[in-house]
C-alpha positions in Angstrom: 58.0 -46.2 -154.5 54.3 -45.2 -154.1 51.4 -47.1 -155.5 47.7 -46.4 -155.7 45.3 -49.4 -155.7 41.6 -49.5 -156.5 40.7 -53.1 -155.8 37.0 -53.3 -156.9 34.4 -55.9 -157.6 34.9 -55.8 -161.3 38.5 -54.8 -161.7 41.9 -54.2 -160.1 43.5 -50.9 -161.1 47.0 -49.9 -160.1 48.7 -46.5 -160.4 52.5 -46.5 -160.0 54.5 -43.4 -159.2 56.2 -42.0 -162.3 54.4 -44.5 -164.6 50.7 -43.7 -164.3 48.0 -46.5 -164.6 49.9 -49.7 -165.1 47.2 -52.3 -164.4 43.5 -52.4 -165.3 42.4 -56.0 -165.1 39.3 -58.0 -164.0 39.4 -59.0 -160.3 39.4 -62.7 -161.2 41.7 -65.6 -160.5 41.6 -69.0 -162.1 43.1 -71.8 -160.0 43.6 -75.5 -160.0 40.7 -77.1 -158.1 42.9 -80.0 -156.7 46.1 -78.1 -155.6 44.5 -74.7 -155.0 47.3 -73.1 -156.9 46.4 -70.1 -159.1 47.1 -70.5 -162.8 45.9 -67.2 -164.3 45.0 -63.7 -163.1 43.0 -60.8 -164.5 42.3 -60.9 -168.2 43.7 -64.4 -168.7 41.5 -65.7 -165.9 38.4 -63.8 -167.1 38.8 -65.3 -170.6 38.3 -68.8 -169.3 35.3 -67.8 -167.1 32.4 -70.1 -168.1 34.7 -72.1 -170.5 36.7 -74.2 -168.1 36.3 -77.8 -166.9 35.9 -79.2 -163.4 39.7 -79.1 -162.9 39.8 -75.3 -163.0 37.8 -73.0 -160.7 37.2 -69.3 -161.1 37.3 -66.9 -158.1 35.8 -63.4 -158.2 37.9 -62.2 -155.3 35.9 -59.1 -154.5 32.1 -59.1 -154.2 29.8 -56.3 -153.1 33.0 -54.2 -152.7 34.4 -56.5 -149.9 36.8 -59.4 -150.0 35.1 -62.8 -150.8 38.3 -64.9 -151.2 41.1 -63.9 -148.9 43.7 -66.3 -150.2 43.2 -65.6 -153.9 42.9 -61.8 -153.4 46.3 -61.8 -151.7 47.8 -64.0 -154.4 46.5 -61.8 -157.1 47.7 -58.6 -155.5 51.1 -60.1 -154.8 51.4 -61.1 -158.4 50.6 -57.7 -159.7 52.8 -55.8 -157.2 55.8 -58.0 -158.1 55.1 -57.3 -161.8 54.9 -53.6 -161.2 57.7 -53.2 -158.6 60.1 -55.9 -159.8 62.6 -57.3 -157.4 62.9 -54.3 -155.1 64.4 -54.4 -151.7 62.2 -51.7 -150.3 58.5 -52.4 -149.9 56.2 -49.9 -151.7 54.0 -47.4 -149.9 50.4 -48.1 -150.9 47.3 -45.9 -151.0 44.2 -48.0 -151.1 40.7 -46.8 -151.8 37.8 -48.3 -149.8 34.1 -47.8 -149.8 33.0 -45.5 -147.0 30.4 -48.0 -145.7 32.6 -51.0 -145.0 33.0 -52.3 -141.5 36.2 -52.3 -139.4 36.4 -56.0 -139.9 36.2 -55.7 -143.7 38.8 -52.8 -143.5 41.2 -55.0 -141.5 40.8 -57.7 -144.1 41.9 -55.4 -146.8 44.8 -54.3 -144.6 45.9 -57.9 -144.0 45.9 -58.6 -147.8 47.8 -55.4 -148.6 50.5 -56.0 -146.0 50.9 -59.7 -146.8 51.2 -58.9 -150.5 54.2 -56.7 -149.8 53.2 -53.2 -148.7 55.6 -51.2 -146.5 53.3 -48.4 -145.4 49.6 -48.2 -146.1 47.2 -45.3 -146.4 43.5 -46.1 -146.7 41.3 -43.4 -148.2 37.6 -42.9 -148.9 37.0 -44.1 -152.4 34.5 -41.4 -153.2 37.0 -38.7 -152.3 39.5 -40.3 -154.7 36.8 -40.3 -157.4 36.0 -36.7 -156.8 39.6 -35.6 -157.1 40.0 -37.8 -160.2 36.9 -36.0 -161.7 38.8 -32.7 -161.3 37.0 -31.5 -158.2 39.2 -29.3 -156.0 38.7 -29.9 -152.3 40.0 -26.5 -151.4 37.2 -24.6 -153.1 34.3 -23.0 -151.2 30.9 -24.3 -152.4 29.8 -27.9 -152.8 30.3 -30.0 -155.9 28.6 -33.4 -156.2 30.1 -36.6 -157.7 28.2 -39.9 -158.2 30.3 -43.0 -158.8 28.2 -45.8 -160.2 30.3 -48.9 -159.6 29.8 -52.6 -160.2 28.0 -53.5 -157.0 27.7 -50.2 -155.2 27.0 -46.6 -156.1 28.6 -43.8 -154.0 27.9 -40.1 -153.9 29.6 -37.2 -152.2 29.4 -33.4 -152.0 32.9 -32.0 -151.8 33.4 -28.6 -150.3 36.1 -26.6 -148.5 38.3 -29.1 -146.6 37.0 -32.3 -148.1 33.9 -34.5 -148.2 31.0 -32.6 -146.6 28.3 -35.2 -147.3 28.3 -38.7 -148.7 26.3 -41.8 -149.1 26.4 -45.4 -150.4 23.7 -47.5 -152.0 24.1 -51.2 -152.7 23.2 -51.1 -156.3 25.3 -50.7 -159.4 25.9 -51.8 -163.0 26.0 -55.5 -162.0 22.3 -55.3 -161.2 21.6 -54.2 -164.8 23.7 -57.2 -166.1 21.8 -59.5 -163.8 18.4 -58.2 -165.0 19.4 -59.0 -168.6 20.5 -62.5 -167.7 17.3 -63.1 -165.7 15.0 -61.9 -168.4 16.5 -64.1 -171.1 16.4 -67.1 -168.8 12.9 -66.6 -167.6 11.2 -65.3 -170.8 13.1 -66.9 -173.6 14.7 -70.0 -172.0 18.2 -68.9 -172.9 21.2 -68.9 -170.7 23.9 -66.3 -171.2 27.0 -65.5 -169.2 28.2 -62.2 -167.7 30.4 -61.3 -170.7 27.4 -61.5 -173.1 25.2 -59.5 -170.6 27.8 -56.8 -170.5 28.0 -56.8 -174.3 24.3 -56.3 -174.6 24.3 -53.5 -172.0 27.2 -51.7 -173.6 26.0 -51.9 -177.2 22.3 -51.6 -177.3 20.9 -50.6 -173.9 19.9 -47.1 -172.9 18.7 -45.4 -169.8 16.1 -43.6 -171.9 13.7 -45.4 -174.3 14.8 -44.7 -177.9 12.5 -44.1 -180.8 15.0 -45.9 -183.1 15.4 -49.6 -182.2 18.8 -51.3 -182.3 19.5 -55.0 -182.4 22.4 -57.3 -181.6 23.1 -61.0 -182.4 24.7 -62.9 -179.5 25.2 -66.5 -178.4 24.0 -68.5 -175.5 22.7 -71.9 -174.5 19.1 -73.1 -174.8 17.5 -74.2 -171.5 15.3 -76.6 -173.5 18.0 -78.9 -175.0 21.3 -77.5 -173.6 22.5 -76.8 -177.1 24.3 -73.6 -178.3 22.0 -71.0 -179.7 22.5 -67.7 -181.6 19.7 -65.2 -181.3 18.8 -61.6 -181.8 18.1 -59.2 -178.9 16.7 -55.7 -179.3 16.9 -52.5 -177.4 13.1 -52.3 -177.0 13.0 -55.9 -175.5 15.7 -55.1 -173.0 14.6 -51.6 -172.0 11.9 -52.4 -169.4 14.4 -54.4 -167.4 17.1 -51.7 -167.7 14.5 -49.1 -166.8 13.5 -50.9 -163.7 17.1 -51.1 -162.4 18.0 -47.5 -163.3 14.8 -46.4 -161.5 15.9 -48.2 -158.4 19.4 -46.7 -158.5 17.9 -43.2 -159.0 15.3 -43.6 -156.3 18.0 -44.6 -153.7 20.3 -41.8 -154.8 17.4 -39.4 -154.4 16.6 -40.7 -150.9 20.3 -40.2 -149.9 20.4 -36.7 -151.3 17.3 -35.7 -149.2 19.6 -36.0 -146.1 22.0 -33.3 -147.5 21.8 -29.8 -146.0 19.9 -27.3 -148.1 22.9 -25.0 -148.6 25.1 -27.9 -149.8 22.4 -29.2 -152.1 21.9 -25.7 -153.6 25.6 -25.5 -154.3 25.5 -28.9 -156.0 22.5 -27.9 -158.1 24.3 -24.7 -159.2 27.5 -26.5 -160.2 25.9 -29.7 -161.5 26.7 -33.4 -160.8 29.7 -35.2 -162.2 29.2 -38.9 -163.0 32.0 -41.6 -163.0 32.4 -45.3 -162.6 31.7 -48.1 -165.1 27.9 -47.7 -164.7 28.0 -44.2 -166.0 28.8 -45.6 -169.4 25.2 -46.8 -169.8 24.0 -44.7 -172.8 21.9 -41.6 -171.8 22.4 -42.2 -168.0 23.4 -38.5 -167.5 20.3 -37.3 -169.3 18.1 -39.6 -167.3 19.6 -38.5 -164.0 19.4 -34.8 -165.0 15.7 -35.2 -165.6 14.9 -37.3 -162.5 17.0 -35.2 -160.0 16.3 -31.9 -161.7 20.1 -31.2 -161.6 22.4 -31.0 -164.6 24.6 -34.1 -164.8 27.5 -34.9 -167.0 29.8 -37.9 -167.5 33.5 -37.2 -167.0 36.2 -38.2 -169.4 37.3 -41.8 -168.9 34.8 -42.4 -166.1 36.1 -45.9 -165.2 39.4 -44.4 -164.4 38.3 -41.5 -162.2 39.1 -43.2 -158.9 42.5 -44.5 -159.8 43.4 -41.1 -161.3 42.4 -39.5 -158.0 44.6 -41.9 -156.1 47.5 -40.9 -158.3 46.9 -37.3 -157.5 46.6 -38.0 -153.7 49.8 -40.1 -153.5 51.8 -37.3 -155.2 50.5 -34.7 -152.7 50.9 -35.8 -149.0 49.7 -32.4 -147.9 46.4 -33.1 -149.7 46.2 -36.4 -147.9 46.9 -34.8 -144.5 44.3 -32.0 -145.1 41.7 -34.7 -145.6 42.7 -36.6 -142.4 44.8 -39.4 -144.0 48.4 -40.6 -143.4 50.6 -43.6 -144.1 51.0 -46.1 -141.3 53.6 -48.9 -140.9 52.8 -52.6 -140.8 53.8 -52.7 -137.1 51.5 -49.8 -136.3 48.7 -51.7 -138.0 49.3 -54.8 -135.8 49.3 -52.6 -132.7 46.0 -51.0 -133.6 44.4 -54.5 -134.0 45.8 -55.7 -130.7 44.3 -52.8 -128.8 
């Protein structure tokens, strides 16, 4: 059985051969603080985030696109693999997407987690290549096509041309920085504490990458910094926009700086064909219009942008020739160990 895994900072997504996308849950584990035993994974753990007592701790197992809690990451992956595979004798072959900028040490950490969780063979692929394929970009076409994947903690871009990824880059900014800007503003300027769930709700419902003429508002709940009591309050799009605008500006500026390193011919191809946007951050309202204006290149958000990378992994795992053409292959657990010992 072949399985594709996108283990990101915000969510764990799993694509199973013959079944499609079978898991799309937050990368969160709730565990007993005394015994250290996990008690909930994914959605169930995320629902108690900010609502649990001292006897329960919450672990966000992936931060800044790398493993932050080895033990809980392995427990989480093992739980979901057993749920997906059942009690199979043979271990699944796993394709794992990874950011292109992680170190060998960080890559080996992911390898250890995958093999301990039950993988038979492992193939690690560049996440931005998977995103490009999931966006419908064909790697065998002459002429560059650009994709930008705005993730939780990082934003990746690549120009895909004949044979694979011709140019790529990573910036350490993503949709989480927008959430954090909302949280910081309300704490600093209005003495109100909100959690990440509320920040995402504000971002998804009333924020925009372009200042709107028509103001929108939302009632949400938080905690007063003055008396520690619950508080319901109204927040408006015009109030939040300056802080969204600042973060979007920073993301665009760094994307622009990365694009400057691309060869003129590739960049001209990308400009002719336009840029495809994916990742959870591309769901920010009007982000495509803002990028189109700032980069002077037509941009569009793909269908189901959050799922582009995992869809690409599904395509890759069904076509080993496509994997080989891009320099990837499955390796066994023993081969992984031998590589580390060299």
